[in-house]
C-alpha positions as CSV (number, residue, x, y, z in Angstrom):
1,M,22.1,0.7,-6.0
2,S,22.3,-0.8,-9.5
3,K,20.6,1.0,-12.4
4,L,18.5,-0.4,-15.1
5,S,19.6,0.2,-18.7
6,L,16.6,0.9,-20.9
7,S,16.1,2.7,-24.1
8,K,14.3,6.1,-24.1
9,K,11.3,4.6,-25.9
10,S,11.0,1.7,-23.3
11,I,11.2,4.3,-20.5
12,Q,8.4,6.4,-22.0
13,V,6.2,3.4,-22.4
14,I,6.8,2.4,-18.8
15,K,6.2,6.0,-17.5
16,S,2.8,6.0,-19.4
17,I,1.9,2.8,-17.7
18,T,3.0,4.2,-14.3
19,N,0.8,7.2,-14.7
20,S,-2.1,5.2,-16.2
21,T,-5.6,5.3,-14.4
22,Y,-6.2,1.8,-15.9
23,L,-3.4,0.5,-13.6
24,D,-5.2,1.9,-10.7
25,F,-8.4,0.0,-11.4
26,I,-6.4,-3.2,-12.2
27,G,-4.6,-2.9,-8.8
28,L,-7.8,-2.2,-7.0
29,A,-9.6,-5.2,-8.7
30,I,-6.7,-7.4,-7.6
31,V,-6.6,-6.5,-3.9
32,I,-10.3,-6.6,-3.6
33,S,-10.6,-10.0,-5.4
34,A,-7.8,-11.3,-3.2
35,S,-9.6,-10.1,0.0
36,I,-12.9,-11.7,-1.0
37,V,-11.3,-15.1,-2.1
38,L,-9.5,-15.1,1.4
39,G,-12.8,-14.5,3.1
40,Y,-11.9,-11.3,4.7
41,H,-15.5,-10.1,4.2
42,N,-16.7,-12.8,6.6
43,T,-14.4,-11.6,9.5
44,E,-16.4,-10.6,12.6
45,Y,-15.5,-8.8,15.7
46,K,-17.8,-9.8,18.6
47,F,-17.9,-7.7,21.7
48,S,-20.2,-6.9,24.7
49,F,-21.6,-3.6,25.9
50,Q,-23.8,-2.9,28.8
51,G,-24.6,-6.6,29.0
52,K,-25.6,-7.1,25.4
53,N,-23.6,-9.0,22.8
54,Y,-22.8,-7.2,19.4
55,V,-21.2,-8.3,16.1
56,F,-19.1,-5.8,14.1
57,F,-18.6,-6.9,10.4
58,L,-14.9,-6.1,10.5
59,G,-14.2,-7.9,7.2
60,Y,-16.1,-5.3,5.1
61,V,-14.1,-2.5,6.7
62,S,-10.9,-4.5,5.9
63,I,-11.8,-4.7,2.3
64,V,-12.4,-0.9,2.2
65,N,-9.1,-0.4,4.0
66,T,-7.3,-2.6,1.5
67,G,-8.7,-0.6,-1.4
68,L,-7.7,2.7,0.2
69,S,-4.2,1.3,0.7
70,M,-3.9,0.4,-3.0
71,I,-5.2,3.6,-4.3
72,G,-2.9,5.6,-1.9
73,N,0.1,3.5,-3.1
74,R,-0.7,4.1,-6.8
75,L,-1.1,7.9,-6.2
76,V,2.2,8.0,-4.4
77,T,3.7,6.2,-7.4
78,K,2.4,9.0,-9.6
79,R,3.8,11.6,-7.2
80,N,0.3,12.8,-6.2
81,N,0.4,14.0,-2.6
82,I,-3.2,12.9,-2.1
83,G,-1.9,9.4,-1.9
84,N,0.1,10.4,1.3
85,F,-3.1,11.9,2.8
86,L,-4.9,8.6,2.1
87,A,-2.0,6.6,3.6
88,T,-2.2,8.6,6.7
89,C,-5.9,8.0,7.2
90,N,-5.5,4.5,6.1
91,T,-2.8,3.9,8.7
92,F,-5.2,4.7,11.6
93,L,-7.7,2.3,10.1
94,S,-5.1,-0.5,9.6
95,G,-3.8,-0.2,13.0
96,T,-7.4,-0.4,14.5
97,I,-8.1,-3.5,12.5
98,D,-4.8,-5.2,13.4
99,Y,-5.2,-4.5,17.0
100,L,-8.7,-5.9,17.0
101,L,-7.5,-9.0,15.2
102,G,-4.9,-9.7,17.9
103,N,-1.7,-7.9,16.9
104,I,-0.9,-6.3,20.4
105,G,2.1,-4.4,19.0
106,A,-0.2,-2.5,16.7
107,I,-1.0,0.0,19.6
108,L,2.7,1.1,19.6
109,T,3.9,0.6,16.0
110,Y,1.0,2.0,14.0
111,P,1.2,5.6,15.7
112,V,4.8,5.7,14.3
113,T,3.7,4.9,10.7
114,F,0.7,7.3,11.2
115,I,3.1,10.2,12.2
116,G,5.5,9.2,9.5
117,N,2.8,9.3,6.7
118,Y,1.6,12.6,8.0
119,L,5.1,14.1,7.9
120,V,5.5,12.7,4.4
121,F,2.4,14.5,3.4
122,R,3.7,17.7,4.9
123,A,7.1,17.3,3.3
124,W,5.7,16.9,-0.2
125,K,3.6,20.1,0.2
126,K,6.9,21.9,0.8
127,S,9.2,20.1,-1.8
128,T,8.8,17.6,-4.6
129,I,12.6,17.3,-5.5
130,L,13.7,13.8,-6.3
131,R,17.0,13.0,-4.4
132,S,20.0,10.7,-4.7
133,I,20.9,8.4,-1.8
134,D,22.8,10.2,1.0
135,F,23.5,9.7,4.7
136,I,19.9,10.5,5.6
137,F,18.6,7.6,3.6
138,Y,20.7,5.1,5.5
139,R,20.0,6.9,8.8
140,N,16.3,6.6,8.2
141,L,16.5,2.9,7.6
142,I,18.4,2.3,10.8
143,L,15.9,4.5,12.7
144,G,13.0,2.4,11.2
145,F,14.4,-0.8,12.4
146,V,15.4,0.5,15.9
147,F,11.8,1.8,16.3
148,S,10.3,-1.4,15.2
149,L,12.5,-3.7,17.3
150,V,12.1,-1.6,20.4
151,L,8.3,-1.0,20.2
152,N,7.5,-4.6,19.3
153,Y,9.7,-5.9,22.2
154,I,7.8,-3.6,24.6
155,A,4.5,-4.9,23.1
156,F,5.4,-8.6,23.3
157,K,7.2,-8.3,26.7
158,Y,4.9,-5.9,28.6
159,L,1.5,-5.7,26.8
160,S,1.0,-9.5,26.5
161,D,0.5,-12.1,29.2
162,K,2.2,-14.8,27.0
163,P,5.9,-15.6,26.7
164,I,7.5,-14.0,23.7
165,D,7.2,-16.0,20.5
166,W,10.5,-15.0,18.8
167,K,9.5,-16.3,15.4
168,L,6.3,-14.2,15.5
169,F,8.2,-11.3,16.9
170,F,10.7,-11.2,14.0
171,A,7.9,-12.0,11.4
172,I,6.2,-8.8,12.6
173,A,9.2,-6.6,13.5
174,I,11.2,-7.0,10.3
175,P,8.5,-6.0,7.9
176,A,7.5,-3.2,10.2
177,G,11.1,-2.0,10.2
178,L,11.1,-1.9,6.4
179,T,7.8,-0.1,6.5
180,F,9.1,2.6,8.9
181,G,12.4,3.1,7.0
182,G,10.6,3.2,3.7
183,T,8.0,5.6,5.0
184,F,10.6,8.1,6.5
185,N,12.5,8.0,3.1
186,T,9.4,8.6,1.1
187,A,9.4,12.1,2.6
188,R,12.6,12.9,0.7
189,M,11.5,11.3,-2.6
190,Y,14.4,8.9,-3.2
191,P,13.8,6.9,-6.4
192,D,16.0,4.1,-4.9
193,N,13.6,3.9,-2.0
194,W,11.4,1.8,-4.2
195,F,14.1,-1.0,-3.7
196,M,13.2,-1.1,-0.1
197,W,9.6,-1.6,-0.9
198,Q,10.7,-4.4,-3.2
199,I,12.4,-6.2,-0.3
200,Y,9.3,-5.7,1.8
201,N,7.1,-7.1,-1.1
202,L,9.4,-10.0,-1.6
203,T,9.4,-11.0,2.1
204,K,5.6,-10.9,2.0
205,L,5.5,-12.8,-1.3
206,I,7.7,-15.5,0.0
207,Q,5.7,-15.7,3.2
208,N,2.5,-16.2,1.3
209,L,4.0,-18.7,-1.1
210,L,5.1,-20.9,1.8
211,Q,1.5,-20.7,3.2
212,M,0.2,-21.4,-0.3
213,N,-1.9,-18.2,0.0
214,I,-2.2,-17.7,-3.8
215,A,-4.7,-14.8,-3.5
216,N,-2.3,-12.7,-1.4
217,C,0.6,-13.7,-3.7
218,A,-1.3,-11.9,-6.6
219,K,-1.6,-8.8,-4.5
220,Y,2.1,-8.7,-3.6
221,I,3.1,-9.6,-7.2
222,F,1.2,-6.4,-8.3
223,Y,2.9,-4.3,-5.6
224,F,6.3,-5.8,-6.7
225,F,5.5,-4.8,-10.3
226,N,4.3,-1.3,-9.3
227,A,7.6,-0.7,-7.3
228,I,9.6,-1.6,-10.4
229,I,7.9,0.9,-12.8
230,G,7.8,3.4,-9.9
231,Y,11.6,3.2,-9.6
232,I,12.1,3.5,-13.3
233,T,9.7,6.5,-13.5
234,W,11.1,8.4,-10.6
235,D,14.7,7.7,-11.6
236,D,14.1,9.1,-15.1
237,D,12.2,12.2,-13.7
238,K,15.2,12.8,-11.4
239,K,17.6,12.8,-14.5
240,I,15.3,15.2,-16.3
241,E,15.1,17.5,-13.3
242,S,18.9,17.4,-12.9
243,N,19.5,18.3,-16.6
244,S,17.0,21.2,-16.4
245,K,19.2,22.7,-13.7
């Protein structure tokens, strides 16, 4: 991976921004505002039980879920293990919402992410050593895509009564593969893993630009920015840890 060349003063400024509480609130405001502009709060899930019809205001739960995702992401950026705990809980909520909204593959893919986030939480409790890229880094990426392609194929082929929509399949499977691989590598705290999240953010940003979904673009621009400063901060911390040894 290419390295950024910055002065010590610039790095210190970036690290202060990374660890700022103000940035947490800015990110939270962006994702909640985007959710409201997109009308997520109006999303309803209608169902019947014992002959009676009910309406569940799924949109408000989605907004809470989005907020938890942002806070978890920011805490992980600051190497706070509570962020991984929130991500673990948040994954269960995200999977449920996606499944109710029609993503049939969620019933298979989200358990993998849930287990992955839990293992990251466990791993960070044991070790907080920042690592350089090694064989395990690439192995985790390959495993992530294998899991995603296989599980989504099973879901599209056997859990749905419709023919496979290959465009939709790859639109879901590729970001899921990046998510799996990135999650597995978060456990080992690779600074360069932030580049994988950048690829994910870029794909989502391009997708939303093509759809002219400006509100979601703002959200992924923030995630893109956060991943940049996350990489710079972790990379410098790794150098400090190496020098201290």
